NUTORBA-595601 format. One record per residue: residue number from 1; residue in one letter; chain; x negated, y, z of N, C-alpha, C in turn. Coordinates in pm, 1 decimal, decimal comma. Each point is the difference from the previous one (the first is absolute). Layout:
N
<num->NUM&residuo->A&cadena->A&n_east->X&n_north->Y&n_up->Z&ca_east->X&ca_north->Y&ca_up->Z&c_east->X&c_north->Y&c_up->Z>
...
//
This chain:
116
<num->1&residuo->F&cadena->A&n_east->-15129,6&n_north->14529,8&n_up->8131,2&ca_east->-11,9&ca_north->203,0&ca_up->37,9&c_east->43,7&c_north->70,2&c_up->-108,4>
<num->2&residuo->F&cadena->A&n_east->25,5&n_north->-17,3&n_up->-104,4&ca_east->28,4&ca_north->61,0&ca_up->-140,5&c_east->163,6&c_north->21,0&c_up->32,3>
<num->3&residuo->S&cadena->A&n_east->23,4&n_north->-128,7&n_up->8,1&ca_east->179,7&ca_north->23,9&ca_up->23,2&c_east->78,8&c_north->58,6&c_up->95,1>
<num->4&residuo->A&cadena->A&n_east->-88,2&n_north->37,3&n_up->162,5&ca_east->60,7&ca_north->25,2&ca_up->92,5&c_east->-136,0&c_north->105,3&c_up->86,3>
<num->5&residuo->P&cadena->A&n_east->-54,4&n_north->109,7&n_up->-70,7&ca_east->-113,1&ca_north->38,1&ca_up->63,3&c_east->20,4&c_north->87,1&c_up->143,2>
<num->6&residuo->Y&cadena->A&n_east->-23,2&n_north->-130,1&n_up->79,3&ca_east->26,2&ca_north->112,1&ca_up->129,5&c_east->-133,0&c_north->10,7&c_up->79,8>
<num->7&residuo->P&cadena->A&n_east->-27,9&n_north->72,2&n_up->102,5&ca_east->-135,1&ca_north->91,0&ca_up->65,5&c_east->-53,2&c_north->-129,0&c_up->33,1>
<num->8&residuo->Y&cadena->A&n_east->25,0&n_north->-95,2&n_up->92,7&ca_east->-79,7&ca_north->-95,7&ca_up->8,0&c_east->-32,6&c_north->-96,5&c_up->-79,6>
<num->9&residuo->K&cadena->A&n_east->94,7&n_north->-29,1&n_up->-125,3&ca_east->-67,9&ca_north->-79,9&ca_up->-126,5&c_east->-119,1&c_north->70,8&c_up->-114,9>
<num->10&residuo->S&cadena->A&n_east->2,8&n_north->159,4&n_up->48,3&ca_east->-85,7&ca_north->39,3&ca_up->-67,9&c_east->-131,7&c_north->0,3&c_up->126,5>
<num->11&residuo->F&cadena->A&n_east->-5,8&n_north->46,6&n_up->94,8&ca_east->-133,3&ca_north->-47,8&ca_up->82,4&c_east->-26,1&c_north->-102,2&c_up->-21,8>
<num->12&residuo->I&cadena->A&n_east->73,7&n_north->-122,0&n_up->26,2&ca_east->-50,9&ca_north->-145,7&ca_up->-32,6&c_east->-82,0&c_north->20,3&c_up->-159,0>
<num->13&residuo->M&cadena->A&n_east->79,5&n_north->23,6&n_up->-67,4&ca_east->-79,0&ca_north->-29,2&ca_up->-144,8&c_east->-138,5&c_north->98,5&c_up->-2,8>
<num->14&residuo->G&cadena->A&n_east->6,7&n_north->125,5&n_up->29,0&ca_east->-139,8&ca_north->53,1&ca_up->62,3&c_east->-109,5&c_north->-70,6&c_up->44,1>
<num->15&residuo->V&cadena->A&n_east->91,1&n_north->-73,2&n_up->109,0&ca_east->-122,6&ca_north->-95,2&ca_up->90,0&c_east->-71,6&c_north->-106,6&c_up->-149,6>
<num->16&residuo->Y&cadena->A&n_east->109,7&n_north->-67,9&n_up->-39,7&ca_east->-84,8&ca_north->-83,8&ca_up->-98,2&c_east->-62,1&c_north->45,1&c_up->-63,7>
<num->17&residuo->L&cadena->A&n_east->22,0&n_north->121,9&n_up->-80,0&ca_east->-72,8&ca_north->103,1&ca_up->-107,1&c_east->-146,1&c_north->-18,4&c_up->52,9>
<num->18&residuo->L&cadena->A&n_east->-48,4&n_north->60,2&n_up->124,7&ca_east->-77,6&ca_north->43,1&ca_up->93,0&c_east->-74,4&c_north->-136,6&c_up->-23,0>
<num->19&residuo->L&cadena->A&n_east->11,3&n_north->-130,3&n_up->37,6&ca_east->-57,0&ca_north->-66,0&ca_up->22,5&c_east->-63,2&c_north->-100,7&c_up->-138,4>
<num->20&residuo->L&cadena->A&n_east->130,3&n_north->39,7&n_up->-50,4&ca_east->-67,7&ca_north->-46,8&ca_up->-174,9&c_east->-82,7&c_north->97,1&c_up->-27,4>
<num->21&residuo->L&cadena->A&n_east->-3,6&n_north->98,1&n_up->36,8&ca_east->-116,6&ca_north->115,4&ca_up->-53,7&c_east->-159,0&c_north->-48,6&c_up->65,3>
<num->22&residuo->M&cadena->A&n_east->13,8&n_north->-68,6&n_up->165,0&ca_east->-92,3&ca_north->5,0&ca_up->66,5&c_east->-63,2&c_north->-117,8&c_up->-56,6>
<num->23&residuo->R&cadena->A&n_east->71,2&n_north->-140,2&n_up->-49,5&ca_east->-70,5&ca_north->-77,4&ca_up->-21,5&c_east->-48,6&c_north->21,7&c_up->-137,1>
<num->24&residuo->A&cadena->A&n_east->69,6&n_north->74,1&n_up->-118,2&ca_east->-78,8&ca_north->28,4&ca_up->-120,6&c_east->-138,0&c_north->39,1&c_up->23,5>
<num->25&residuo->L&cadena->A&n_east->-6,7&n_north->115,2&n_up->115,5&ca_east->-122,1&ca_north->82,5&ca_up->24,6&c_east->-68,9&c_north->-110,7&c_up->63,1>
<num->26&residuo->G&cadena->A&n_east->-11,7&n_north->-90,1&n_up->22,1&ca_east->-78,4&ca_north->-123,1&ca_up->45,8&c_east->-1,7&c_north->-22,8&c_up->156,2>
<num->27&residuo->L&cadena->A&n_east->91,6&n_north->56,2&n_up->78,9&ca_east->39,0&ca_north->-35,8&ca_up->112,8&c_east->29,4&c_north->-153,4&c_up->4,7>
<num->28&residuo->K&cadena->A&n_east->-97,3&n_north->-68,6&n_up->73,6&ca_east->21,2&ca_north->-191,0&ca_up->9,1&c_east->2,9&c_north->-31,4&c_up->122,5>
<num->29&residuo->R&cadena->A&n_east->13,8&n_north->-161,3&n_up->33,6&ca_east->29,1&ca_north->-61,6&ca_up->124,1&c_east->-112,9&c_north->-1,2&c_up->32,7>
<num->30&residuo->K&cadena->A&n_east->-44,8&n_north->-50,6&n_up->103,3&ca_east->-76,8&ca_north->9,5&ca_up->33,5&c_east->-86,3&c_north->-136,2&c_up->1,3>
<num->31&residuo->S&cadena->A&n_east->-129,7&n_north->-25,6&n_up->-19,5&ca_east->-31,6&ca_north->-128,9&ca_up->-63,2&c_east->-18,8&c_north->-89,9&c_up->110,2>
<num->32&residuo->L&cadena->A&n_east->51,8&n_north->-131,2&n_up->-11,4&ca_east->-30,6&ca_north->-128,1&ca_up->136,4&c_east->-110,6&c_north->-69,0&c_up->-37,6>
<num->33&residuo->G&cadena->A&n_east->-62,1&n_north->-96,6&n_up->128,1&ca_east->-75,8&ca_north->-58,6&ca_up->-28,0&c_east->55,7&c_north->-133,4&c_up->48,8>
<num->34&residuo->S&cadena->A&n_east->-36,7&n_north->-127,4&n_up->-34,3&ca_east->64,2&ca_north->-139,4&ca_up->33,3&c_east->-104,2&c_north->-58,0&c_up->77,3>
<num->35&residuo->I&cadena->A&n_east->90,5&n_north->-92,6&n_up->66,7&ca_east->-102,8&ca_north->-122,8&ca_up->81,9&c_east->51,8&c_north->-108,5&c_up->-112,6>
<num->36&residuo->V&cadena->A&n_east->-51,4&n_north->-133,6&n_up->-69,5&ca_east->61,1&ca_north->-119,8&ca_up->-25,5&c_east->-70,9&c_north->-95,0&c_up->80,3>
<num->37&residuo->D&cadena->A&n_east->71,6&n_north->-134,3&n_up->4,2&ca_east->-69,7&ca_north->-116,9&ca_up->-0,4&c_east->-31,7&c_north->-93,0&c_up->-141,5>
<num->38&residuo->I&cadena->A&n_east->-142,3&n_north->31,0&n_up->14,7&ca_east->-45,6&ca_north->-55,3&ca_up->-125,9&c_east->33,3&c_north->-134,3&c_up->-63,2>
<num->39&residuo->A&cadena->A&n_east->16,0&n_north->-85,4&n_up->81,9&ca_east->4,4&ca_north->-180,0&ca_up->21,3&c_east->157,1&c_north->12,3&c_up->-86,9>
<num->40&residuo->T&cadena->A&n_east->77,4&n_north->73,6&n_up->77,1&ca_east->136,5&ca_north->-15,5&ca_up->-31,1&c_east->51,4&c_north->136,1&c_up->-99,8>
<num->41&residuo->G&cadena->A&n_east->-51,2&n_north->96,0&n_up->2,0&ca_east->63,3&ca_north->153,5&ca_up->-98,4&c_east->128,6&c_north->56,9&c_up->97,4>
<num->42&residuo->E&cadena->A&n_east->4,0&n_north->-39,8&n_up->82,7&ca_east->100,6&ca_north->73,9&ca_up->104,3&c_east->-52,6&c_north->81,6&c_up->90,0>
<num->43&residuo->P&cadena->A&n_east->79,1&n_north->117,3&n_up->15,8&ca_east->-38,0&ca_north->110,9&ca_up->97,2&c_east->-9,2&c_north->-77,8&c_up->133,1>
<num->44&residuo->L&cadena->A&n_east->-113,6&n_north->100,8&n_up->49,7&ca_east->19,1&ca_north->-40,5&ca_up->134,4&c_east->84,3&c_north->148,2&c_up->107,7>
<num->45&residuo->S&cadena->A&n_east->124,2&n_north->-97,8&n_up->17,4&ca_east->116,1&ca_north->99,3&ca_up->46,9&c_east->-61,4&c_north->24,5&c_up->126,0>
<num->46&residuo->F&cadena->A&n_east->33,7&n_north->141,7&n_up->78,8&ca_east->-31,7&ca_north->52,4&ca_up->90,0&c_east->-124,1&c_north->-53,3&c_up->75,4>
<num->47&residuo->A&cadena->A&n_east->-123,1&n_north->19,8&n_up->-66,1&ca_east->-116,3&ca_north->0,4&ca_up->18,5&c_east->-107,0&c_north->153,8&c_up->87,2>
<num->48&residuo->I&cadena->A&n_east->-30,0&n_north->-0,9&n_up->90,5&ca_east->-63,0&ca_north->135,1&ca_up->53,7&c_east->-108,7&c_north->43,0&c_up->-33,6>
<num->49&residuo->F&cadena->A&n_east->-37,0&n_north->100,0&n_up->-60,6&ca_east->-86,0&ca_north->33,4&ca_up->-93,3&c_east->-85,4&c_north->90,8&c_up->114,6>
<num->50&residuo->R&cadena->A&n_east->-52,8&n_north->-31,0&n_up->43,2&ca_east->-129,8&ca_north->104,0&ca_up->42,1&c_east->-125,7&c_north->52,9&c_up->-59,2>
<num->51&residuo->I&cadena->A&n_east->13,3&n_north->146,5&n_up->60,8&ca_east->-101,1&ca_north->45,7&ca_up->-103,6&c_east->-137,9&c_north->29,3&c_up->138,6>
<num->52&residuo->I&cadena->A&n_east->-113,4&n_north->-61,1&n_up->-9,4&ca_east->-135,7&ca_north->14,0&ca_up->99,2&c_east->-115,2&c_north->62,7&c_up->-110,9>
<num->53&residuo->M&cadena->A&n_east->-18,6&n_north->121,1&n_up->107,0&ca_east->-131,7&ca_north->80,7&ca_up->-45,7&c_east->-127,7&c_north->-45,2&c_up->61,0>
<num->54&residuo->P&cadena->A&n_east->-66,6&n_north->-59,1&n_up->-119,2&ca_east->-138,8&ca_north->-60,4&ca_up->5,2&c_east->-108,1&c_north->82,9&c_up->102,9>
<num->55&residuo->G&cadena->A&n_east->-37,9&n_north->-97,0&n_up->47,6&ca_east->-136,0&ca_north->21,0&ca_up->99,8&c_east->63,0&c_north->38,1&c_up->136,2>
<num->56&residuo->S&cadena->A&n_east->118,0&n_north->71,0&n_up->39,9&ca_east->52,1&ca_north->-26,5&ca_up->142,1&c_east->105,8&c_north->-60,4&c_up->22,9>
<num->57&residuo->N&cadena->A&n_east->71,0&n_north->-79,1&n_up->-82,6&ca_east->64,7&ca_north->-100,2&ca_up->-37,7&c_east->146,7&c_north->34,3&c_up->32,1>
<num->58&residuo->L&cadena->A&n_east->22,3&n_north->146,8&n_up->-0,9&ca_east->83,1&ca_north->69,9&ca_up->80,3&c_east->134,4&c_north->-26,2&c_up->-98,6>
<num->59&residuo->E&cadena->A&n_east->105,6&n_north->-53,6&n_up->54,8&ca_east->148,1&ca_north->16,6&ca_up->-96,7&c_east->50,5&c_north->145,2&c_up->14,2>
<num->60&residuo->V&cadena->A&n_east->6,7&n_north->14,1&n_up->-133,3&ca_east->45,2&ca_north->181,9&ca_up->-25,9&c_east->141,0&c_north->-43,7&c_up->-40,1>
<num->61&residuo->G&cadena->A&n_east->73,7&n_north->-107,6&n_up->-73,9&ca_east->126,3&ca_north->-9,5&ca_up->7,4&c_east->52,3&c_north->-132,6&c_up->-62,7>
<num->62&residuo->H&cadena->A&n_east->91,6&n_north->-18,4&n_up->-11,7&ca_east->103,1&ca_north->-125,3&ca_up->-26,0&c_east->101,8&c_north->14,5&c_up->-43,4>
<num->63&residuo->R&cadena->A&n_east->25,7&n_north->-70,7&n_up->-142,3&ca_east->150,7&ca_north->-11,7&ca_up->-31,0&c_east->40,8&c_north->-132,3&c_up->-6,6>
<num->64&residuo->I&cadena->A&n_east->118,7&n_north->4,6&n_up->-26,9&ca_east->100,6&ca_north->-130,6&ca_up->-2,5&c_east->11,5&c_north->-54,3&c_up->-132,1>
<num->65&residuo->A&cadena->A&n_east->-10,9&n_north->-72,8&n_up->-77,5&ca_east->33,4&ca_north->-24,9&ca_up->-152,7&c_east->132,5&c_north->-55,5&c_up->-7,7>
<num->66&residuo->D&cadena->A&n_east->71,1&n_north->49,0&n_up->-109,0&ca_east->177,7&ca_north->-12,3&ca_up->-1,8&c_east->38,9&c_north->-162,7&c_up->-11,6>
<num->67&residuo->K&cadena->A&n_east->111,2&n_north->0,4&n_up->-13,2&ca_east->57,0&ca_north->-167,2&ca_up->-74,0&c_east->-100,5&c_north->-40,4&c_up->-106,2>
<num->68&residuo->Y&cadena->A&n_east->-12,8&n_north->106,1&n_up->-125,0&ca_east->-96,8&ca_north->-30,7&ca_up->-96,2&c_east->-151,5&c_north->-23,4&c_up->5,7>
<num->69&residuo->G&cadena->A&n_east->-48,3&n_north->-3,1&n_up->135,6&ca_east->-179,3&ca_north->57,4&ca_up->35,6&c_east->-49,8&c_north->128,9&c_up->-69,0>
<num->70&residuo->R&cadena->A&n_east->129,0&n_north->66,3&n_up->-20,9&ca_east->-73,2&ca_north->150,9&ca_up->-11,2&c_east->-10,3&c_north->96,3&c_up->92,8>
<num->71&residuo->Y&cadena->A&n_east->-134,4&n_north->89,5&n_up->-50,8&ca_east->-28,3&ca_north->122,3&ca_up->109,1&c_east->-11,5&c_north->104,4&c_up->-40,2>
<num->72&residuo->Y&cadena->A&n_east->-13,9&n_north->96,0&n_up->70,1&ca_east->-69,9&ca_north->146,0&ca_up->-44,4&c_east->-70,2&c_north->67,3&c_up->153,4>
<num->73&residuo->C&cadena->A&n_east->-121,3&n_north->3,0&n_up->-67,1&ca_east->-95,8&ca_north->55,2&ca_up->127,1&c_east->-93,5&c_north->116,1&c_up->-44,4>
<num->74&residuo->L&cadena->A&n_east->71,7&n_north->131,3&n_up->51,0&ca_east->-119,8&ca_north->99,7&ca_up->4,0&c_east->-84,2&c_north->21,8&c_up->125,7>
<num->75&residuo->V&cadena->A&n_east->-120,4&n_north->13,9&n_up->-23,8&ca_east->-58,3&ca_north->28,8&ca_up->84,0&c_east->-122,4&c_north->107,1&c_up->-26,5>
<num->76&residuo->A&cadena->A&n_east->-33,9&n_north->68,3&n_up->102,8&ca_east->-126,5&ca_north->82,5&ca_up->-29,0&c_east->-151,7&c_north->-54,4&c_up->-66,6>
<num->77&residuo->K&cadena->A&n_east->13,6&n_north->84,7&n_up->-130,1&ca_east->-122,3&ca_north->-11,9&ca_up->-70,5&c_east->-144,3&c_north->-40,8&c_up->104,6>
<num->78&residuo->G&cadena->A&n_east->-43,3&n_north->-157,5&n_up->-72,6&ca_east->-79,5&ca_north->-73,2&ca_up->68,4&c_east->17,9&c_north->-111,2&c_up->-69,8>
<num->79&residuo->Q&cadena->A&n_east->-144,9&n_north->-69,3&n_up->48,0&ca_east->-7,5&ca_north->-202,3&ca_up->32,9&c_east->82,8&c_north->-58,7&c_up->90,0>
<num->80&residuo->Y&cadena->A&n_east->81,1&n_north->-87,4&n_up->-21,5&ca_east->27,7&ca_north->-105,0&ca_up->76,2&c_east->28,2&c_north->-121,3&c_up->-57,2>
<num->81&residuo->Y&cadena->A&n_east->31,9&n_north->-96,4&n_up->110,9&ca_east->22,3&ca_north->-147,0&ca_up->-50,5&c_east->125,9&c_north->-24,8&c_up->70,3>
<num->82&residuo->V&cadena->A&n_east->44,7&n_north->-129,8&n_up->-45,4&ca_east->152,3&ca_north->-7,0&ca_up->37,2&c_east->0,4&c_north->-141,9&c_up->12,9>
<num->83&residuo->K&cadena->A&n_east->68,6&n_north->-32,8&n_up->137,9&ca_east->60,7&ca_north->-115,9&ca_up->65,7&c_east->172,6&c_north->-58,1&c_up->-24,5>
<num->84&residuo->I&cadena->A&n_east->-18,3&n_north->-66,3&n_up->-51,7&ca_east->161,4&ca_north->-60,8&ca_up->-40,3&c_east->23,9&c_north->-132,6&c_up->114,0>
<num->85&residuo->E&cadena->A&n_east->86,1&n_north->22,2&n_up->34,4&ca_east->80,8&ca_north->-96,8&ca_up->78,6&c_east->137,4&c_north->-46,9&c_up->-23,3>
<num->86&residuo->N&cadena->A&n_east->-8,0&n_north->-141,9&n_up->-45,3&ca_east->104,1&ca_north->-30,1&ca_up->-30,3&c_east->123,6&c_north->-36,7&c_up->92,4>
<num->87&residuo->K&cadena->A&n_east->147,3&n_north->-33,8&n_up->-0,6&ca_east->78,3&ca_north->4,3&ca_up->71,9&c_east->8,0&c_north->-144,1&c_up->-1,0>
<num->88&residuo->N&cadena->A&n_east->55,7&n_north->-108,1&n_up->126,3&ca_east->-32,7&ca_north->-110,4&ca_up->-24,9&c_east->150,1&c_north->-43,8&c_up->47,1>
<num->89&residuo->E&cadena->A&n_east->22,2&n_north->-113,1&n_up->-26,2&ca_east->112,4&ca_north->-57,7&ca_up->-6,1&c_east->113,9&c_north->66,0&c_up->189,5>
<num->90&residuo->D&cadena->A&n_east->-73,5&n_north->-27,8&n_up->25,8&ca_east->23,1&ca_north->16,4&ca_up->162,6&c_east->-13,2&c_north->109,4&c_up->42,4>
<num->91&residuo->G&cadena->A&n_east->-22,9&n_north->102,1&n_up->-77,9&ca_east->20,6&ca_north->146,5&ca_up->34,1&c_east->-145,9&c_north->75,3&c_up->61,3>
<num->92&residuo->S&cadena->A&n_east->-78,1&n_north->-65,1&n_up->1,7&ca_east->-139,0&ca_north->2,4&ca_up->27,2&c_east->-63,1&c_north->101,6&c_up->-109,6>
<num->93&residuo->Y&cadena->A&n_east->-127,8&n_north->27,5&n_up->13,4&ca_east->-77,3&ca_north->32,0&ca_up->-105,9&c_east->-171,2&c_north->-69,6&c_up->15,3>
<num->94&residuo->S&cadena->A&n_east->-37,9&n_north->-45,9&n_up->-142,6&ca_east->-142,3&ca_north->-19,9&ca_up->5,3&c_east->-70,5&c_north->50,1&c_up->-129,6>
<num->95&residuo->L&cadena->A&n_east->-131,5&n_north->14,5&n_up->36,6&ca_east->-75,6&ca_north->115,0&ca_up->-102,2&c_east->-14,6&c_north->-117,7&c_up->-82,8>
<num->96&residuo->V&cadena->A&n_east->-3,7&n_north->46,5&n_up->-153,8&ca_east->0,4&ca_north->-52,8&ca_up->-112,0&c_east->-121,7&c_north->59,4&c_up->-107,0>
<num->97&residuo->Y&cadena->A&n_east->-8,1&n_north->133,2&n_up->-16,2&ca_east->-141,1&ca_north->16,5&ca_up->-25,2&c_east->-41,6&c_north->121,4&c_up->15,1>
<num->98&residuo->T&cadena->A&n_east->-130,8&n_north->34,4&n_up->-17,4&ca_east->-70,2&ca_north->83,8&ca_up->62,4&c_east->-80,8&c_north->134,6&c_up->-157,3>
<num->99&residuo->S&cadena->A&n_east->57,8&n_north->47,6&n_up->-42,5&ca_east->-74,1&ca_north->57,0&ca_up->-100,4&c_east->-133,0&c_north->38,7&c_up->0,9>
<num->100&residuo->P&cadena->A&n_east->-96,3&n_north->26,1&n_up->-101,1&ca_east->-130,7&ca_north->118,6&ca_up->-45,2&c_east->21,1&c_north->146,5&c_up->68,1>
<num->101&residuo->I&cadena->A&n_east->-35,3&n_north->70,3&n_up->-43,8&ca_east->-14,3&ca_north->159,2&ca_up->34,7&c_east->86,9&c_north->59,9&c_up->-107,1>
<num->102&residuo->I&cadena->A&n_east->116,7&n_north->74,2&n_up->33,8&ca_east->62,9&ca_north->43,4&ca_up->-112,2&c_east->-15,3&c_north->172,8&c_up->-25,7>
<num->103&residuo->D&cadena->A&n_east->6,4&n_north->14,0&n_up->-67,8&ca_east->-67,2&ca_north->163,0&ca_up->-40,5&c_east->123,5&c_north->71,6&c_up->-59,5>
<num->104&residuo->A&cadena->A&n_east->24,7&n_north->98,6&n_up->113,4&ca_east->156,6&ca_north->100,3&ca_up->-24,1&c_east->-70,3&c_north->119,2&c_up->70,2>
<num->105&residuo->T&cadena->A&n_east->-129,5&n_north->19,8&n_up->-90,9&ca_east->-12,1&ca_north->113,5&ca_up->-32,7&c_east->2,0&c_north->130,3&c_up->-54,6>
<num->106&residuo->K&cadena->A&n_east->91,5&n_north->-74,0&n_up->-111,4&ca_east->65,8&ca_north->112,0&ca_up->-127,3&c_east->123,1&c_north->43,9&c_up->43,2>
<num->107&residuo->N&cadena->A&n_east->102,0&n_north->-75,3&n_up->42,8&ca_east->135,3&ca_north->54,0&ca_up->41,4&c_east->56,1&c_north->-44,5&c_up->114,0>
<num->108&residuo->G&cadena->A&n_east->-42,4&n_north->-86,6&n_up->69,8&ca_east->11,6&ca_north->-5,9&ca_up->145,2&c_east->100,8&c_north->-108,5&c_up->-3,9>
<num->109&residuo->I&cadena->A&n_east->14,5&n_north->-77,8&n_up->-106,4&ca_east->102,1&ca_north->-129,1&ca_up->-16,9&c_east->-19,1&c_north->-142,4&c_up->-32,9>
<num->110&residuo->I&cadena->A&n_east->13,1&n_north->-100,1&n_up->123,1&ca_east->11,0&ca_north->-141,3&ca_up->-48,2&c_east->101,8&c_north->-46,5&c_up->-70,5>
<num->111&residuo->K&cadena->A&n_east->-45,4&n_north->-25,0&n_up->-109,7&ca_east->147,0&ca_north->-71,0&ca_up->-68,0&c_east->-41,3&c_north->-171,8&c_up->-77,2>
<num->112&residuo->Q&cadena->A&n_east->-74,8&n_north->-38,6&n_up->7,2&ca_east->-43,7&ca_north->-128,5&ca_up->-2,5&c_east->61,2&c_north->-100,3&c_up->-27,2>
<num->113&residuo->K&cadena->A&n_east->14,7&n_north->-114,1&n_up->-112,7&ca_east->22,8&ca_north->-106,6&ca_up->54,1&c_east->-46,7&c_north->-99,3&c_up->34,1>
<num->114&residuo->F&cadena->A&n_east->31,2&n_north->-46,5&n_up->78,4&ca_east->-100,2&ca_north->-108,7&ca_up->115,2&c_east->82,2&c_north->-132,1&c_up->-22,0>
<num->115&residuo->E&cadena->A&n_east->-98,5&n_north->-123,3&n_up->-87,3&ca_east->35,2&ca_north->-81,2&ca_up->-22,6&c_east->-75,6&c_north->-91,9&c_up->115,7>
<num->116&residuo->I&cadena->A&n_east->61,3&n_north->-91,8&n_up->83,9&ca_east->-25,3&ca_north->-61,8&ca_up->125,5&c_east->28,3&c_north->-140,6&c_up->-13,7>
//
């Protein structure tokens, strides 16, 4: 940047400084939940994470965990429970966990670590 200050280099340097300032002021990545097999300690890769409204048993959404068993779930504020389905070797899914009621009334984010 200092040896050849072209306009596009100045722009890129400005973007980097803006990102650095935003990070210093507290802008952080979203926190993730995880799904782990307690017996092996391995993550449940590509598990289906279903969010169910208690009482009506209505599925309000679902997420698919990534390769490392991580997920991010933003829901409307309220109470929910979760059903987790593990991907089998043949490509089908089987139900492996049903959670107790989760309270998401504070911020509407479900980010627990589920050990199955």
